[in-house]
N, C-alpha and C positions, 0 to 999 in steps of 0.2 A: 157394210158388206163383209163377209168374212175374208179373211186372207190367213196365208201362212206366217208363222213368226219363226224366226230364225236369227242366229248370231249377226248375219247381214244378209244383205239382198241377193249374193251371189250363191250363198248357202242355200238359201230358199230357193233360189231359182235351180240349182242343183237337184235339190228334193222334187221340185215339181215337174222338172223334166223327166226324172226317173219314174216317180208313180204315176205321172199323166201318160206313161209309155211312148214317149217322144222316140226314145231310142229303138223300139219295136220297129219302126219303119224307116227311121231317118238315120241309123247306124248299122251298116253292114257288119254282119256275125252276131248281131245281138241274140238272134233267134236261137244261138247254140250255147245257151246259158247265161248270157249277159256278162260274159267275162271279156269285155272289150276295154282296154285302157282308156281313160277319160279323154287322153289326147286324141284319141279316135272317135269320139262320139260327134254325132249329128253333121256328117258331112254328105250326107244323101244316098241314094242308091239308083243305079241304073238299071234295076228290075223293076218293070211296069206293074200296075196293078190294073187289068183290063176288066170291063163291063161294059153295061149297056152306055155309060157316059163316055167310053172311048178309054184310053189308057193314060195313066196317069202316074207320076215319078215322084218319089220323096225328096224334097227338094233338099239342098245342101244348106242347111240353117246357118252354118258357121260364114258362108258368103253372103248370104241375105242379110243378116244382122249387121254385117261390116259396113253394108251399103246403105242402111237406112238409120236414120235417128231414132233415138228411143221412143219419141213421141209417134213417129210414124208406125215403128213397129208395133206398139201400143194399139194403134187405131187399125192395123191390120187384122191383128189378133181379136179386137172386139166387133169387127165389122163383117169380115171377109165370109162370102159363102161362095164356095168352089165345089168342084166334083169330088165325089168319093175317091177312096176310103178315108180320106181327112175329115174327123169328126168335129167340123167347124161349129156345129150347135153347142159342142161342149166348150169348145175354145172360146168361142162369143162370150161365154158364162163368166169368164176369169174376171177377178176383182183387178182393178188397176194396179194396185200392189203387188199382185201375183204377176201380171203380164211384164211390168217392169223389171221384176225380179227374174224373170226367165230370160229377158233381153240382157240383163246384165251379167247374168251366168254364161249365156251363148257367146257374148262380146268378149267376155273374160277369156274364153278358149282361144280366141283369135282366129284368123282366116286360114283355111286350111281345104285341101281338096279341089274338085272342079264343078262347074256347073252341072246338074244333070239335064237330062234330055227334056225337051218341050213335050207337053201333053200331045197325044195323038188323037185324031177327031174319031168319033163313033163310025164303025163300019171299016176303019184302016187299021191295017195290021201293023203292029209295031215291028220295027227292024232290030230290038232288044228282047233279050228274055223276059217274060212277064208270068203274073200270076193269073188266072182266068176267073173273074167272080161272076160270070153269066149265070143269072139264075136259070135252075134246070127243074123241070118237073113241078112246076108253079101250082099251087093250089091255093084257092081262097080259104083261110080259116075262120070259122066264125069266132066272134070275142069269146075269150075264155077257154079255147080248145086248144089241146096240145096237139103236135103234127102227128102222134100215134093213132087219134081218134077221130081225124078230120074226113070228111066224106069228100070225094072227088066233085068238083063243079061240071055241071052238064055241059 
């Protein structure tokens, strides 16, 4: 199976976290150009992602990694199927070596921050700020049709 080659597993994990866009959700302020010091990476966010699945929150990965063994973390990355927007189908495809590298990088960062809010059930309004991902004006698009050329369903 393919894997990232780097000078050491921590460097490989840093690279995977960066190009895998983990910081996009799990690091507050990253959306402002990615200029967040590494010491502040992956502490989670209290801003929810709300959609038909309810509201989910980007976890504090630094606390999660400290509470799991490397083997348990790899098992989570390889098998977990949870609610959006976390792209579990992509994460499940990581090689074991890459999953271990991510663990080692996050573990090396050490614990920091607080746990994030628990998920909120569908239909319940979260008490925190949130992004709304509720689909609007849904149309069925025939395969190979772009949104600009679609016809509305009856």
